[in-house]
C-alpha positions as CSV (number, residue, x, y, z in Angstrom):
1,X,27.1,7.4,20.9
2,X,24.6,6.8,18.2
3,X,25.9,5.5,14.8
4,X,24.1,5.7,11.4
5,X,25.8,3.8,8.5
6,X,24.2,5.0,5.2
7,X,25.5,3.2,2.2
8,X,24.4,2.8,-1.4
9,X,22.8,-0.5,-0.2
10,X,20.5,1.0,2.3
11,X,17.2,2.7,1.2
12,X,17.0,6.3,2.1
13,X,13.8,5.9,3.9
14,X,15.7,3.7,6.4
15,X,18.3,6.2,6.9
16,X,15.8,9.0,7.3
17,X,14.0,6.9,9.9
18,X,17.2,6.6,11.9
19,X,18.0,10.2,11.6
20,X,14.4,11.1,13.0
21,X,15.0,8.9,15.9
22,X,18.3,10.4,16.7
23,X,17.0,13.9,16.6
24,X,14.3,13.0,18.8
25,X,16.5,11.3,21.2
26,X,20.2,11.8,20.8
27,X,21.2,9.3,23.3
28,X,19.5,6.4,21.8
29,X,21.8,3.7,20.4
30,X,20.7,3.2,16.8
31,X,22.7,1.3,14.1
32,X,21.2,1.0,10.4
33,X,23.0,-1.8,8.8
34,X,23.4,-2.8,5.1
35,X,20.6,-5.4,5.8
36,X,18.2,-2.4,6.5
37,X,17.8,-3.2,10.0
38,X,18.1,-0.9,12.9
39,X,18.4,-2.0,16.5
40,X,17.8,0.1,19.5
41,X,19.1,-0.4,23.0
42,X,16.0,-0.5,25.2
43,X,17.8,1.0,28.4
44,X,18.0,4.3,26.6
45,X,15.7,7.1,25.7
46,X,12.6,5.6,27.4
47,X,10.8,8.8,27.2
48,X,10.6,8.7,23.5
49,X,9.7,5.2,22.8
50,X,6.4,3.4,23.8
51,X,8.0,0.0,23.6
52,X,10.7,1.0,25.8
53,X,8.2,2.2,28.2
54,X,6.5,-1.2,27.9
55,X,9.6,-3.1,28.7
56,X,10.4,-1.0,31.7
57,X,6.8,-1.4,32.9
58,X,7.0,-5.0,32.6
59,X,10.3,-5.2,34.3
60,X,8.8,-3.2,37.1
61,X,6.0,-5.7,37.6
62,X,8.0,-9.0,37.6
63,X,9.0,-9.8,34.1
64,X,12.5,-11.5,33.8
65,X,15.0,-11.3,30.9
66,X,14.2,-8.0,29.6
67,X,17.9,-7.1,29.6
68,X,18.2,-9.8,26.9
69,X,16.1,-7.9,24.5
70,X,16.5,-4.9,22.0
71,X,13.8,-3.0,20.1
72,X,14.5,-3.5,16.4
73,X,13.3,-2.3,13.2
74,X,13.5,-5.0,10.5
75,X,13.2,-5.2,6.8
76,X,10.4,-7.5,5.7
77,X,9.8,-7.6,2.1
78,X,10.6,-3.8,1.7
79,X,8.5,-2.7,4.7
80,X,10.1,-1.7,8.1
81,X,8.5,-3.9,10.9
82,X,9.1,-3.5,14.7
83,X,10.4,-6.5,16.6
84,X,12.6,-7.8,19.1
85,X,16.4,-8.6,18.9
86,X,18.8,-10.4,21.2
87,X,20.8,-8.0,23.2
88,X,23.3,-10.6,24.0
89,X,24.3,-14.2,22.8
90,X,21.6,-16.6,24.0
91,X,22.1,-20.3,24.2
92,X,20.0,-23.1,23.1
93,X,17.4,-24.2,25.9
94,X,17.6,-20.8,27.7
95,X,15.0,-18.6,28.6
96,X,14.6,-15.5,26.8
97,X,12.0,-13.7,28.9
98,X,9.3,-14.7,31.2
99,X,6.1,-12.6,31.7
100,X,4.1,-12.9,35.0
101,X,0.5,-13.7,34.8
102,X,-0.4,-10.4,36.7
103,X,0.4,-8.3,33.3
104,X,-1.4,-10.8,31.1
105,X,-4.9,-9.9,30.1
106,X,-7.3,-12.8,30.3
107,X,-10.8,-13.4,31.0
108,X,-9.8,-14.3,34.5
109,X,-7.3,-11.7,35.5
110,X,-8.6,-9.8,38.7
111,X,-8.9,-6.5,37.0
112,X,-11.3,-8.0,34.4
113,X,-13.2,-10.1,37.0
114,X,-13.8,-6.8,38.9
115,X,-15.1,-5.0,35.8
116,X,-18.6,-4.7,34.6
117,X,-17.8,-6.6,31.4
118,X,-16.8,-9.8,33.2
119,X,-20.5,-11.2,33.0
120,X,-20.8,-10.0,29.3
121,X,-21.4,-13.3,27.4
122,X,-21.1,-14.2,23.7
123,X,-18.5,-13.9,20.8
124,X,-17.9,-11.9,17.8
125,X,-19.2,-14.1,15.0
126,X,-16.4,-15.4,12.4
127,X,-13.8,-13.9,14.7
128,X,-14.3,-16.0,17.6
129,X,-13.5,-13.5,20.2
130,X,-15.2,-13.1,23.5
131,X,-17.1,-9.9,24.0
132,X,-16.0,-9.5,27.4
133,X,-12.4,-9.2,26.7
134,X,-12.9,-6.9,23.7
135,X,-14.9,-4.6,25.8
136,X,-12.4,-4.5,28.7
137,X,-9.5,-3.9,26.3
138,X,-11.6,-1.1,24.3
139,X,-12.6,0.5,27.5
140,X,-9.1,0.5,28.7
141,X,-7.9,2.1,25.5
142,X,-10.6,4.8,25.6
143,X,-9.7,5.5,29.4
144,X,-6.0,6.1,28.2
145,X,-7.0,8.2,25.3
146,X,-9.1,10.5,27.7
147,X,-6.2,11.0,30.0
148,X,-7.4,8.6,32.8
149,X,-5.2,6.1,34.7
150,X,-5.0,2.7,33.7
151,X,-2.8,0.0,34.8
152,X,-2.5,-1.3,31.2
153,X,-1.4,2.1,29.9
154,X,2.1,1.3,28.8
155,X,0.8,-1.9,27.1
156,X,-2.0,-0.2,25.2
157,X,0.4,2.4,24.1
158,X,2.5,0.0,22.5
159,X,-0.2,-1.6,20.2
160,X,-0.6,0.2,16.9
161,X,-3.2,2.9,17.0
162,X,-6.3,2.7,14.5
163,X,-4.6,4.9,12.2
164,X,-1.6,2.7,12.0
165,X,-3.7,-0.4,11.8
166,X,-5.5,1.2,8.9
167,X,-2.2,1.3,6.8
168,X,-1.7,-2.6,6.9
169,X,-4.5,-4.4,8.3
170,X,-7.4,-5.6,6.2
171,X,-10.0,-5.4,8.7
172,X,-9.5,-1.8,8.5
173,X,-9.7,-1.7,4.7
174,X,-12.2,0.8,3.4
175,X,-15.5,0.0,1.6
176,X,-14.4,0.9,-1.8
177,X,-11.2,-1.4,-1.6
178,X,-13.0,-4.6,-0.4
179,X,-15.8,-3.9,-3.0
180,X,-13.3,-3.9,-5.7
181,X,-12.0,-7.4,-4.8
182,X,-15.4,-8.6,-3.6
183,X,-15.1,-11.8,-5.8
184,X,-11.8,-12.9,-4.2
185,X,-12.4,-15.5,-1.5
186,X,-10.1,-14.2,0.9
187,X,-11.5,-10.9,0.7
188,X,-14.8,-12.2,1.4
189,X,-13.5,-13.5,4.6
190,X,-12.0,-10.1,5.5
191,X,-15.4,-8.5,4.6
192,X,-17.2,-11.1,6.9
193,X,-14.8,-10.2,9.7
194,X,-15.6,-6.5,9.2
195,X,-19.4,-7.1,9.3
196,X,-19.1,-9.0,12.4
197,X,-17.3,-6.2,14.3
198,X,-19.9,-3.7,12.8
199,X,-23.0,-5.9,13.7
200,X,-21.8,-6.7,17.2
201,X,-21.4,-3.0,17.9
202,X,-24.7,-1.9,16.5
203,X,-26.6,-4.5,18.4
204,X,-25.1,-4.0,21.6
205,X,-23.7,-0.4,21.6
206,X,-26.2,1.0,24.1
207,X,-25.5,-1.8,26.7
208,X,-22.0,-1.8,26.4
209,X,-21.5,2.2,26.5
210,X,-23.6,2.0,29.7
211,X,-21.1,-0.6,31.2
212,X,-18.3,1.5,30.2
213,X,-19.8,4.4,32.1
214,X,-20.0,2.2,35.1
215,X,-16.2,1.6,35.0
216,X,-15.7,5.6,34.7
217,X,-15.3,5.9,30.9
218,X,-17.9,8.3,29.2
219,X,-16.7,8.2,25.5
220,X,-16.6,4.4,24.4
221,X,-17.1,4.4,20.6
222,X,-17.0,1.9,17.6
223,X,-13.4,3.1,16.9
224,X,-12.3,1.5,20.2
225,X,-14.1,-1.7,19.9
226,X,-12.8,-2.2,16.3
227,X,-9.4,-1.5,17.6
228,X,-9.7,-4.0,20.3
229,X,-11.0,-6.5,18.0
230,X,-8.1,-6.1,15.6
231,X,-5.5,-5.8,18.4
232,X,-6.9,-9.4,19.6
233,X,-6.9,-11.1,16.1
234,X,-3.4,-9.9,15.5
235,X,-1.8,-10.1,18.6
236,X,-3.6,-12.6,21.0
237,X,-2.4,-15.9,21.9
238,X,-4.5,-19.1,22.5
239,X,-3.9,-20.6,26.1
240,X,-4.7,-23.9,28.0
241,X,-4.1,-22.7,31.5
242,X,-5.3,-25.6,33.6
243,X,-5.9,-23.3,36.8
244,X,-8.4,-21.6,34.6
245,X,-10.3,-24.5,33.8
246,X,-8.9,-24.5,30.3
247,X,-7.5,-27.3,28.2
248,X,-6.9,-28.3,24.7
249,X,-11.0,-28.8,24.2
250,X,-11.7,-25.5,26.0
251,X,-9.0,-23.0,25.0
252,X,-8.8,-19.4,26.2
253,X,-7.4,-16.1,24.8
254,X,-4.7,-14.0,26.2
255,X,-3.1,-10.7,25.6
256,X,0.6,-11.1,26.5
257,X,2.7,-7.9,26.6
258,X,6.3,-8.1,25.1
259,X,5.8,-11.6,23.7
260,X,3.4,-10.1,21.1
261,X,6.1,-8.1,19.6
262,X,7.6,-11.1,18.4
263,X,7.6,-11.7,14.6
264,X,6.8,-14.9,12.6
265,X,9.4,-17.1,10.9
266,X,9.0,-20.3,9.4
267,X,12.1,-21.4,11.2
268,X,11.6,-19.8,14.5
269,X,14.1,-19.7,17.2
270,X,11.8,-19.1,20.2
271,X,9.1,-21.4,21.5
272,X,6.1,-20.6,23.4
273,X,3.9,-22.6,25.5
274,X,-0.1,-22.4,26.0
275,X,0.2,-22.9,29.7
276,X,2.4,-21.2,32.2
277,X,5.7,-22.7,33.4
278,X,8.3,-22.5,36.0
279,X,8.4,-21.2,39.5
280,X,6.7,-18.9,40.1
281,X,4.5,-19.8,36.9
282,X,4.9,-17.4,34.1
283,X,4.6,-17.0,30.3
284,X,7.9,-18.5,29.3
285,X,9.8,-17.9,25.9
286,X,12.5,-20.4,25.5
287,X,15.3,-20.5,22.9
288,X,15.0,-23.4,20.3
289,X,18.6,-22.9,19.2
290,X,21.6,-20.6,20.1
291,X,21.5,-17.1,18.7
292,X,24.1,-14.2,18.3
293,X,23.5,-10.9,19.8
294,X,21.6,-8.7,17.3
295,X,19.6,-11.6,15.9
296,X,15.8,-11.3,15.6
297,X,13.8,-13.3,18.0
298,X,11.0,-15.1,16.2
299,X,8.2,-17.5,16.9
300,X,5.9,-19.4,14.6
301,X,2.3,-18.2,14.1
302,X,1.6,-21.7,12.5
303,X,1.4,-23.1,9.1
304,X,-1.1,-21.1,7.4
305,X,-2.0,-20.0,3.9
306,X,-1.4,-16.3,3.0
307,X,-5.2,-15.8,2.9
308,X,-5.4,-16.6,6.6
309,X,-1.9,-14.9,7.4
310,X,-3.1,-11.8,5.8
311,X,-6.7,-11.6,7.5
312,X,-5.2,-12.3,10.8
313,X,-1.9,-10.5,11.1
314,X,-1.9,-8.1,8.0
315,X,1.1,-9.3,6.1
316,X,2.0,-11.9,3.5
317,X,4.7,-14.4,3.5
318,X,6.7,-14.6,0.2
319,X,7.2,-18.1,-0.9
320,X,4.7,-19.4,1.5
321,X,4.6,-23.2,1.2
322,X,1.1,-23.3,2.4
323,X,-0.9,-22.9,-0.8
324,X,-4.4,-21.6,-1.0
325,X,-7.2,-23.8,-2.1
326,X,-8.9,-22.2,-5.3
327,X,-11.9,-23.5,-6.9
328,X,-13.9,-20.4,-8.0
329,X,-12.9,-19.0,-11.3
330,X,-14.8,-15.9,-11.2
331,X,-12.2,-13.4,-9.9
332,X,-9.5,-14.7,-12.5
333,X,-11.4,-14.3,-15.7
334,X,-9.1,-12.3,-18.0
335,X,-11.1,-9.0,-18.0
336,X,-12.0,-9.0,-14.2
337,X,-8.3,-9.9,-13.4
338,X,-6.9,-7.2,-15.5
339,X,-9.3,-4.7,-14.2
340,X,-8.5,-5.6,-10.5
341,X,-4.7,-5.6,-11.1
342,X,-4.9,-2.2,-12.7
343,X,-6.7,-0.7,-10.0
344,X,-5.1,2.4,-8.3
345,X,-6.5,4.2,-5.2
346,X,-5.1,7.1,-3.3
347,X,-5.7,5.4,0.0
348,X,-4.3,2.3,1.8
349,X,-1.6,1.5,-0.9
350,X,-0.1,-1.5,1.1
351,X,-3.5,-3.1,1.7
352,X,-4.2,-2.7,-2.2
353,X,-0.8,-4.3,-3.2
354,X,-1.5,-7.1,-0.8
355,X,-5.0,-7.5,-2.2
356,X,-3.5,-7.8,-5.6
357,X,-0.7,-10.3,-4.5
358,X,-3.6,-12.5,-3.0
359,X,-5.4,-12.2,-6.2
360,X,-2.2,-13.5,-8.3
361,X,-1.7,-16.3,-5.8
362,X,-5.2,-17.5,-5.7
363,X,-5.7,-17.6,-9.6
364,X,-2.3,-19.3,-9.9
365,X,-3.6,-21.9,-7.5
366,X,-6.5,-22.7,-9.8
367,X,-6.4,-26.2,-11.2
368,X,-5.6,-26.4,-14.8
369,X,-8.5,-27.2,-16.9
370,X,-8.3,-30.4,-19.1
371,X,-8.4,-29.4,-22.8
372,X,-11.8,-30.0,-24.4
373,X,-12.3,-33.1,-26.5
374,X,-12.5,-32.5,-30.2
375,X,-16.0,-33.2,-31.4
376,X,-16.4,-36.6,-33.3
377,X,-16.5,-36.4,-37.1
378,X,-19.9,-36.3,-38.5
């Protein structure tokens, strides 16, 4: 039976979220706790939850340990964020789950090799993403959107839509917003990423849409390509699979279903590896310490500044120990700073708020100027 605990400690939005879920699927096991977190048993209500369908699909294709996982909605700095929680007590050193190679998208996946995109060379400037994988992922997304059959459909549906990305990821920030903060160096990096995606599409779209048609997809569009770029930037893993000819000196990219649902934590409890492990070899997620049932499963995204974290993943880390290096005082002049902090826009309030937070952190990181020496007496 579903339970909803709404107390004065729980935000009304959180309770509403749980109630909407219950109305959509009365059999779902959802509990909203005083810590503003809700946990959903992934064995129920599969037809109403893209993540549950993903987990079912992964299990059907050889993933191990799916029974150890629950879908969770977690409070991260006031925002409800999707993640994974332990469905049972898991001991240190145990394998939380394993994802087989056959459901991991890489440049050497058989379906990728068979596609017309396999021989596409080059990368998107500033994002360092291979065009071949971007186009394959973008075309499969369009195939699913058009109602076609795709092996990857459950995975693609689990990734945020362009509309969802536009609510939090800065690579979807509109032109007015980036222009308003154009003097802020982290935003300059974000704008460079946007221009890289746009330039790549404009230069190759006729060739690429032709290749998509060869694979049976008629309507490949810039929206699909941009979605694929943001999906890979924010959810992709770097790999060193030796059987693909990769190494630390020559890394590759992978989109790993289920694993990309894990959120970041500076004191993560799950370890991941850049090569496949075990018998048979698979993508393995291993416990770094014992955790109780209901605890969030987390990995480390690396020791990154908030400028890098936001550009890549679309969120900020409160109290981040990795401080930005600030040298340009231009965005921090009193008048310009006050103007940017006072800016209000109707669209993309979350991205606007993050830009303001980045601005404050950047200006706080500027070195203090030494006081001017008084002029010598005449």
